[in-house]
C-alpha positions in Angstrom: -154.6 70.5 -21.2 -155.0 68.6 -24.5 -151.9 68.6 -26.7 -152.8 69.1 -30.4 -150.8 67.6 -33.3 -150.1 70.1 -36.0 -148.6 69.7 -39.5 -146.1 71.9 -41.3 -148.8 73.4 -43.4 -148.8 77.2 -43.3 -152.1 77.5 -41.5 -150.8 75.1 -38.8 -147.6 77.1 -38.5 -149.6 80.3 -38.0 -151.6 78.5 -35.3 -148.4 77.4 -33.6 -147.0 81.0 -33.9 -150.0 82.3 -32.0 -149.4 79.8 -29.2 -145.8 81.0 -29.0 -146.8 84.6 -29.0 -149.3 83.9 -26.2 -146.7 82.3 -23.9 -147.4 78.7 -24.7 -145.2 75.7 -25.5 -144.9 73.9 -28.9 -142.8 70.9 -29.8 -140.9 71.8 -32.9 -139.0 69.7 -35.5 -135.4 70.5 -36.3 -132.7 68.6 -38.2 -131.1 67.6 -34.9 -133.9 66.6 -32.5 -137.3 67.9 -31.6 -137.3 71.0 -29.5 -139.7 72.3 -26.8 -140.2 75.8 -28.0 -141.4 79.0 -26.3 -140.9 82.7 -26.6 -137.3 83.1 -25.5 -137.9 86.7 -24.5 -140.8 85.9 -22.2 -139.6 84.9 -18.7 -142.9 83.2 -17.8 -142.9 81.2 -21.0 -139.3 80.1 -20.4 -140.2 79.0 -16.9 -142.9 76.8 -18.4 -140.2 75.0 -20.4 -138.3 74.1 -17.3 -141.6 73.0 -15.5 -142.8 70.8 -18.4 -139.4 69.1 -18.8 -138.5 68.9 -15.1 -135.3 70.6 -16.2 -132.8 72.1 -13.6 -133.0 75.9 -13.6 -129.2 76.3 -13.9 -129.2 74.6 -17.4 -129.3 77.4 -20.0 -131.4 77.3 -23.1 -130.6 78.0 -26.8 -132.3 80.8 -28.7 -133.4 79.7 -32.2 -133.5 82.4 -34.9 -134.6 82.3 -38.5 -131.7 84.3 -40.1 -128.1 85.2 -39.1 -128.7 88.9 -39.1 -130.7 88.4 -35.8 -127.4 87.8 -34.0 -127.2 91.6 -33.4 -130.6 91.6 -31.8 -129.6 89.3 -29.0 -125.8 89.8 -28.7 -124.2 93.1 -28.0 -120.9 92.5 -29.7 -121.0 89.7 -32.3 -117.4 88.3 -32.9 -116.2 88.2 -36.4 -115.8 84.4 -36.0 -119.6 84.1 -35.5 -120.3 85.7 -38.8 -117.8 83.4 -40.5 -119.3 80.3 -38.9 -122.9 81.5 -39.7 -122.0 81.9 -43.3 -120.5 78.4 -43.5 -122.8 76.4 -41.3 -126.2 78.2 -40.9 -128.9 77.2 -41.3 -127.6 74.0 -39.6 -126.7 72.1 -36.5 -124.4 74.6 -34.9 -125.0 76.6 -31.7 -122.7 79.5 -30.8 -122.2 80.8 -27.3 -121.6 84.6 -27.6 -120.8 87.6 -25.5 -122.7 89.6 -24.2 -126.5 89.0 -24.2 -128.7 92.0 -25.0 -130.9 93.2 -22.2 -134.0 91.9 -24.1 -132.8 88.3 -23.4 -134.1 87.5 -19.9 -131.9 85.9 -17.2 -134.2 82.8 -17.1 -133.3 81.9 -20.7 -129.6 81.9 -20.1 -129.7 80.6 -16.5 -128.2 83.8 -15.2 -125.2 84.0 -17.6 -124.1 87.1 -19.4 -123.5 85.0 -22.5 -126.2 83.8 -24.9 -126.4 80.6 -27.1 -127.9 81.1 -30.5 -128.5 78.8 -33.5 -130.4 79.0 -36.8 -132.0 75.5 -37.5 -132.0 74.0 -41.0 -135.7 72.9 -40.8 -137.7 75.2 -43.1 -140.9 74.9 -41.2 -139.3 75.8 -37.9 -137.6 78.8 -39.4 -140.9 79.9 -40.8 -142.5 79.4 -37.4 -139.8 81.7 -35.8 -140.5 84.3 -38.5 -144.3 84.1 -38.0 -143.9 84.3 -34.2 -141.7 87.4 -34.5 -139.6 86.3 -31.5 -136.6 84.0 -31.0 -137.7 80.6 -29.8 -136.0 79.1 -26.8 -136.0 75.3 -27.3 -134.2 72.6 -25.4 -134.9 69.0 -26.5 -138.6 68.1 -26.2 -138.2 65.2 -23.7 -138.5 64.8 -20.0 -135.2 65.9 -18.4 -132.6 63.2 -18.4 -134.4 60.9 -20.8 -133.4 60.1 -24.4 -134.0 63.0 -26.7 -137.0 63.0 -29.1 -136.5 62.5 -32.8 -140.2 62.1 -33.9 -143.4 63.9 -33.0 -144.6 60.7 -31.4 -141.7 60.7 -29.0 -142.6 64.2 -28.0 -146.2 63.1 -27.3 -145.0 60.1 -25.3 -143.1 62.4 -22.9 -145.1 65.6 -22.9 -148.7 64.9 -23.9 -151.0 67.0 -21.8 -148.1 69.2 -20.6 -147.7 71.4 -23.7 -150.1 73.1 -26.1 -149.0 71.5 -29.4 -146.5 69.5 -31.4 -145.6 70.1 -35.1 -145.0 66.8 -36.9 -142.2 67.4 -39.2 -141.2 63.8 -39.6 -138.1 62.0 -38.3 -135.1 64.3 -37.6 -132.3 64.0 -40.1 -129.2 64.3 -37.8 -130.6 62.7 -34.7 -128.4 64.2 -32.1 -128.4 67.8 -30.7 -126.5 70.6 -32.3 -122.8 71.2 -31.9 -122.0 74.0 -29.3 -119.0 76.2 -29.8 -118.0 78.8 -27.2 -116.8 82.0 -28.9 -116.3 83.9 -25.6 -112.9 82.3 -24.9 -109.6 82.0 -26.8 -109.1 79.6 -28.3 -112.8 78.8 -29.1 -114.0 75.8 -27.1 -116.2 72.9 -28.2 -118.8 72.4 -25.4 -120.9 69.7 -27.1 -120.1 67.7 -30.3 -122.8 67.3 -32.9 -123.6 67.5 -36.6 -120.9 70.1 -37.3 -117.7 68.2 -36.5 -114.7 69.4 -34.6 -112.6 68.9 -37.7 -114.9 71.2 -39.7 -114.7 73.9 -37.0 -110.9 73.7 -37.0 -110.9 74.2 -40.7 -112.6 77.5 -40.2 -111.3 78.7 -36.8 -107.9 77.0 -36.6 -107.3 76.0 -33.0 -110.4 74.7 -31.1 -110.1 73.4 -27.6 -112.4 70.6 -26.4 -114.1 71.1 -23.0 -113.4 68.3 -20.5 -117.2 67.8 -20.2 -117.3 66.3 -23.7 -115.4 63.2 -22.5 -115.8 63.1 -18.7 -118.3 64.0 -15.9 -118.4 67.6 -14.8 -117.2 68.2 -11.2 -119.9 68.9 -8.6 -120.8 72.5 -8.2 -119.8 73.5 -11.7 -122.1 76.0 -13.4 -122.9 74.8 -16.9 -122.3 77.3 -19.7 -124.4 75.4 -22.2 -127.0 72.7 -22.4 -126.0 69.1 -21.9 -122.8 69.7 -20.0 -123.5 69.1 -16.3 -126.3 66.5 -15.8 -126.8 62.9 -16.8 -128.7 63.0 -20.0 -130.2 60.8 -22.7 -130.7 57.9 -20.2 -133.3 55.2 -20.3 -134.6 53.6 -17.1 -131.9 50.9 -17.2 -128.3 51.3 -16.4 -126.2 51.7 -19.5 -122.7 50.2 -19.7 -120.5 51.0 -22.7 -118.4 48.0 -23.7 -115.3 49.1 -25.6 -112.8 46.8 -27.3 -112.7 44.4 -30.2 -115.9 42.8 -31.4 -114.9 39.4 -30.1 -113.7 40.6 -26.7 -116.8 42.8 -26.3 -119.1 39.9 -27.2 -117.3 37.6 -24.7 -117.5 40.2 -21.9 -121.2 40.8 -22.5 -122.0 37.1 -22.6 -120.2 36.6 -19.3 -122.3 39.3 -17.6 -125.6 39.1 -19.5 -128.6 38.1 -17.3 -132.1 38.3 -18.7 -133.9 40.7 -19.0 -130.7 42.7 -19.8 -130.3 44.2 -23.3 -127.7 44.7 -25.9 -127.3 47.7 -28.2 -125.0 47.0 -31.0 -124.0 47.7 -34.6 -125.6 45.9 -37.6 -122.2 44.3 -38.4 -122.2 42.6 -35.0 -125.7 41.1 -35.1 -124.5 37.5 -35.5 -122.6 37.8 -32.2 -125.7 38.5 -30.2 -128.6 36.9 -32.1 -129.7 34.7 -29.2 -129.7 37.7 -26.9 -132.4 39.6 -28.8 -130.1 42.6 -29.5 -131.3 46.1 -30.6 -129.3 47.4 -33.6 -129.0 51.2 -34.1 -127.0 51.3 -37.4 -123.8 50.3 -39.1 -120.5 50.9 -37.5 -119.1 51.9 -40.9 -121.9 54.4 -41.4 -121.8 56.8 -38.4 -124.7 58.9 -39.8 -127.0 55.9 -39.3 -125.8 55.5 -35.7 -126.5 59.2 -35.0 -129.8 59.1 -36.8 -131.1 56.1 -34.8 -129.4 56.3 -31.4 -132.2 58.1 -29.4 -134.9 56.0 -31.0 -133.1 52.9 -30.0 -132.6 54.0 -26.5 -136.3 54.8 -26.3 -137.1 51.3 -27.5 -135.1 50.0 -24.6 -136.6 52.4 -22.0 -138.4 49.7 -20.0 -138.4 49.4 -16.2 -137.9 45.6 -16.4 -134.5 45.9 -18.2 -131.7 46.1 -15.7 -128.7 46.8 -17.8 -128.1 47.8 -21.4 -124.7 46.7 -22.7 -123.9 49.2 -25.5 -121.4 49.3 -28.3 -120.0 52.7 -29.2 -118.2 53.9 -32.4 -114.6 55.1 -32.1 -112.9 58.0 -33.9 -113.6 61.6 -34.6 -116.1 63.4 -36.8 -119.7 62.6 -36.1 -118.6 59.6 -34.1 -117.6 62.0 -31.3 -121.2 63.1 -31.0 -122.5 59.6 -30.7 -119.8 58.8 -28.1 -120.7 61.8 -26.1 -124.4 61.0 -26.0 -123.8 57.3 -25.1 -121.3 58.2 -22.4 -123.7 60.7 -20.9 -126.5 58.1 -21.0 -124.1 55.7 -19.2 -122.9 58.2 -16.7 -119.5 57.7 -18.3 -119.5 54.0 -17.2 -117.2 52.4 -19.8 -115.7 48.9 -19.7 -112.6 48.0 -21.8 -113.3 44.4 -22.8 -109.8 44.1 -24.2 -108.4 44.3 -20.7 -111.2 42.4 -19.0 -110.4 39.0 -20.5 
C-alpha cells in the first residue's frame, strides 16, 4: 500500500472522506495530536486501526463528531453536564466518557464497554471531513502503539507509511498533547486524562471533580482501562526515560553524576546553560507551559534513537496544562521519577 499525502483543500477532504466511507484509514490533524481515523461504526475498519498501530484490543477509542448534537446519536441518555461542557469547551480538546452507548456503536470501538467516549475537535478541516464522511471517526493518536504521539503529518508518515491509505497535512498541532478525558458516568465526575482543558477549568463548571489514580501512578495489573492512555506505557522513545525532579542546581548535579554518553538530556530553555556541554534537547520554557506541551512529543521523537541509553528529563510542576505535560512524561518514563533534592 502507498500512503498518499493530502492537503486540507476541499477536494482532498472529499477524497479522504471516501476512504473513510470505504473502511480505510486516514491520518487526521486535530488541535491536540494527529489521529488515526476510521469509520467508528464499522467493526472491520476499527480492527484495522488496532492492527496498524499494534494497539492492545482492550484500549478503547474515541469517537470524533463534527457537532455537539451528535451526542444523541451515539449515547442513549446524555447527561446534562455533557451539554454544559460541550457548550463551553467544544469544539476543543475535551473528550467525555458517557453512558450508555447506542447499539450503532460497535463493541470493537469501545473495547467492550457499555460507555462511549466522544469529542468534537477544534480543527476545521477534520470537522469538515467528519461531515463529508457522514460517520463519526474513531481516532486514537496516529503513532505506533507506545511511541511518542504525532504532532505533524511527517511524524505520521514516519510511523505508518505503507500501513494506511492517506494522511491529511494540517500543519503542526496547536496543543501538542492528547485531549482531556472526563468520565461523566460516575459521581463526582472523574478526570481520566489531563489535557488542554485543565482540571481547574472543569471544576469551575462541574464543581467537584475527582482525579483518577492512573493520572499520577501506574495502573494495577489486570485493570480494564475505561479510556485511552490509562493502562499501558505510552509516549516512550526507545531509550529509558528518567524524570529528574528538584531544584535546577540539584537536578543538574544529579544528571551530571549519572550521565554517560550517549545518554541525553531533555530540559527547559532556562536551564540550557547548565547542560550546554551535554548537547541537551530543549522543549520549551518552564515559565511557558504551552510551549512545553506544544513541543514535548516532537522532542521525544528527536531523541528516539536506539543508541541513546537513558534520557534524563526535566518536568514542569504545578496544575493547569502542566499536569498534562507531567502525565505524558511520567507515562513515557514508566513513572520513574528521581527527586534530586534528596539524592545529594
